[in-house]
ZATOR-761601 format. One line per field, with one value per residue (C-alpha): x, y, z. Coordinates in steps of 0.25 Angstrom, whole numbers. Layout:
! ZATOR-761601
X <- [X	...]
Y <- [Y	...]
Z <- [Z	...]
! end
This chain:
! ZATOR-761601
X <- [697	700	694	684	688	681	684	686	696	707	704	698	685	689	694	680	672	679	677	662	660	664	652	638	635	636	633	629	635	634	634	639	626	622	623	613	599	600	592	580	584	599	603	615	625	629	638	647	652	665	673	682	691	689	685	685	680	677	676	674	665	654	656	647	652	652	657	670	673	665	659	655	641	638	627	623	622	632	632	641	637	641	637	641	636	627	621	622	618	622	632	633	629	631	631	642	650	650	662	655	663	657	665	661	669	664	668	666	658	651	656	670	666	657	657	654	653	647	635	630	616	614	603	596	606	617	632	642	657	666	668	674	686	697	696	696	690	692	694	688	685	674	671	655	651	636	631	618	607	599	590	592	605	614	614	622	632	634	649	648	637	640	632	635	625	627	627	615	611	602	589	581	587	600	606	611	620	622	631	630	640	634	640	635	644	639	639	625	618	607	594	579	570	562	563	558	568	577	591	597	589	593	587	587	581	566	563	574	571	579	583	593	602	616	628	631	629	614	608	594	584	587	585	574	571	558	554	568	574	583	580	590	585	594	603	617	628	639	648	646	636	635	622	620	609	606	594	590	584	578	587	578	579	592	597	596	596	600	599	610	604	616	631	639	654	656	646	650	643	648	640	643	637	648	640	634	634	634	631	631	638	651	652	661	665	679	688	679	679	681	677	679	677	666	666	660	659	663	656	662	658	662	656	643	634	619	607	613	608	617	612	617	615	615	615	614	614	628	630	622	630	624	630	625	626	639	635	648	654	646	648	662	663	655	664	674	669	664	678	684	675	672	686	680	671	679	691	692	705	703	712	717	721	712	711	709	699	690	691	687	675	670	670	664	653	651	651	640	632	634	630	617	613	616	608	597	596	595	585	576	578	573	561	547	540	543	534	535	539	549	555	556	563	573	576	577	587	595	597	601	611	616	617	626	635	636	642	650	657	660	666	673	682	684	690	699]
Y <- [80	84	96	94	93	93	79	84	98	96	110	110	111	124	132	130	134	145	149	147	152	166	163	164	175	186	199	207	219	233	231	242	246	232	232	219	219	218	207	213	217	222	235	240	249	262	261	270	261	262	249	242	236	241	234	220	211	196	190	173	164	156	142	127	113	109	95	97	110	123	130	144	150	162	171	167	179	181	191	198	198	207	202	210	214	226	222	209	209	207	219	215	204	199	187	179	179	170	162	162	175	186	199	209	221	226	235	231	240	240	230	225	210	208	196	198	185	181	172	166	163	148	140	148	145	156	151	160	163	164	178	188	191	195	208	201	188	178	165	153	162	169	156	153	139	137	123	118	112	100	95	79	70	76	71	80	74	76	76	79	79	84	85	91	86	98	95	95	108	105	104	96	96	95	102	96	103	96	101	95	97	93	92	94	86	86	99	103	111	104	109	106	101	113	125	117	105	101	97	92	86	79	74	79	73	73	84	92	106	119	117	129	130	133	139	133	133	131	143	141	145	132	122	117	107	100	88	84	85	97	101	110	118	124	121	114	116	107	107	109	114	114	112	114	115	113	107	101	88	84	77	66	63	55	45	55	47	54	49	48	52	55	48	57	59	65	64	70	72	81	77	86	76	68	55	57	47	45	33	33	24	26	36	35	44	51	61	72	85	98	114	122	114	107	92	84	70	67	55	56	47	47	43	40	34	38	33	29	35	45	43	52	48	56	46	52	68	69	83	94	105	119	121	126	121	122	126	131	118	110	121	120	106	108	119	111	100	112	119	104	100	113	112	101	111	124	131	139	139	138	144	136	139	143	157	156	143	153	165	155	151	164	168	155	159	173	169	158	169	178	169	164	179	181	166	172	185	177	168	179	188	174	173	177	187	183	185	192	180	176	191	189	175	181	194	186	175	186	192	180	179	192	191	180	185	197	188	180	192	197	184	181	197	190	177	184]
Z <- [811	796	789	777	763	750	745	730	735	745	753	768	772	781	769	761	775	777	762	764	776	768	758	764	754	743	735	723	716	710	695	683	676	668	653	655	661	678	684	692	706	701	700	692	697	690	679	683	697	700	696	706	698	683	671	668	657	655	643	641	634	635	632	632	632	616	612	614	620	626	615	615	617	609	611	625	635	645	658	666	680	693	707	720	732	729	714	706	691	675	671	655	645	632	623	620	607	596	602	615	623	630	637	647	652	665	676	691	701	714	723	722	724	714	705	690	682	668	665	653	650	642	640	651	661	667	668	676	674	685	693	686	695	685	678	665	664	651	648	656	668	658	652	654	652	649	646	638	648	649	659	658	656	667	681	690	699	714	716	731	741	755	769	782	793	804	818	827	831	843	835	828	814	808	796	783	773	758	747	733	723	710	696	682	676	661	650	651	661	669	671	674	664	669	680	691	688	697	691	706	717	729	743	756	768	770	780	777	782	780	767	761	749	754	746	733	717	719	723	732	722	714	724	732	742	740	749	752	739	735	721	712	700	694	681	683	674	673	683	699	709	722	730	744	754	769	777	790	794	806	817	819	803	806	802	790	775	763	749	740	728	720	716	724	722	737	749	761	774	787	799	811	821	826	827	812	804	788	779	765	753	751	762	775	787	785	792	799	797	806	804	814	825	819	816	804	802	787	779	764	751	738	725	734	725	723	728	742	757	765	780	790	805	819	829	843	845	849	855	847	841	841	827	814	799	792	779	775	778	768	759	761	757	745	740	741	732	724	721	717	710	702	696	688	681	683	677	688	696	712	719	733	747	758	754	740	742	751	741	730	738	739	724	721	730	727	712	714	719	711	699	707	709	692	689	698	691	678	682	686	675	667	673	667	675	689	699	712	719	710	710	726	725	715	725	736	731	724	738	744	733	734	750	749	737	745	757	747	742	755	757	746	748	763	758	750]
! end
């Protein structure tokens, strides 16, 4: 047995699994008295709150693609955010100068592990900086790239699709986990033609139940499952996003046939059942994978063409294992791909080594959740006279994200 490795990143699966096992959640923090209006339901901390690490500054630019290079964006709103375990909300906001520049000074307060970052609003879409971890952040780390939008002419690319087929639990259903790495290789943000139009869609087996969005870059409120089709209704900016979800199918559904709708750079299936077989164009079985005593048959294909069929079969029941679905396993594979592919779109340096990789993974998860909270707040503020149902949905989703962030911040500290 050999450990699973992401095809585009030579790091062991165990390293990423150990990192992701630390990630199931996160928090929100106590903000100093804001200079911009706080979203509904957010409370500012007293201005005299003690600062754990002194004054800080962030100075950067907002830019967008031009004919030959990135060009400054003047007059757009930028907002400094703080998201921690106790409170979450904006601290300050301003418009960019004629050269696209902005600058904020702030003093950290409240929970010391709170996340600070800057967002820029452009064409109705929020874009975010990296997390502000240094006392003074300038240059590329403070630069925010924004993009014009379009609802046509862009074809998203599926760089990777990973499927986990769980072992039998002794019941009548089998759990399946899917992770997609999706890239927008253009210089524009893809949006739907209206608020209810999907920017990405993929079919799942008819009769699938227990559908749930898992950890990734696509929040649960942007995904629906309708009559066997998963619909993503959110903007896709240039770069890479990871979409992951889980569902279950009836054990009698096998052999299970799933369409390969898109040309796929890497198609991978991990089957925990020792008798499982997988067939699809350009896919073949490779060395099995192992993790903490659990074994997986591994089927792999590169540059898999569209319009094929992926068939998974479970001839015979084998030895039913009382086991749970390992979401962290597929998330680890997805993260390995994500880190590697993201290098094509990001100028941030990624430390190496198991300990550093674990910390980087935890940092990214916490930052992702913090941005989702800020984006949720921004979308709720833009809503015109939301009804009671919309307010209840907003409150529930925000509470879930804050709970996840709390756990992620704790995990981030433990991984250092």
